[in-house]
N, C-alpha and C positions, 0 to 999 in steps of 0.2 A: 217738426216741420211746419211751415206756414206761419201763422200769426196767433199770438195769444196775448192777453193783457188784462189790465185792471183799471177801472174807472172809479174814482173816489170823489164824492160830492161833499163839499163843506160849505159853510156859510160864506157866500161870496166868492167861492173858488171851485175849480174843477181840476183834478189831478189825473193824468192818464199815464200809465206805464205800459209800454208795448214792447213785446219781445218778438223780433223778427227772425224767421228761419234763415238759414244760410243763403238760400237763393233770393230772398227778398231784401237782403241788406243793401244792395246797390240802389234800392229805391227809397232808402231812409229819408233823405233830405226832401224829396218830393212828397212823401207821405206826411212828414212833419208840417210842411207848408200847407198842405190840404187840410189837415186837422186844425191848424191855427186859423186859416181862412174861414173854415166852417164855424168855429166857435166865435170868432170875431164878428162874423156876419149876423149871428143869432143872439149873442149875449153882450156885445160891446155897447 
């Protein structure tokens, strides 16, 4: 249940794999957008 994931750092790239529990799946698109916005604001 909940959220778990993995963050991998490479030269010039960040890869994030997140597994959402059943109850959080409806929020997937909003969470993706927030993650992209966060990294764009800090590393773009």
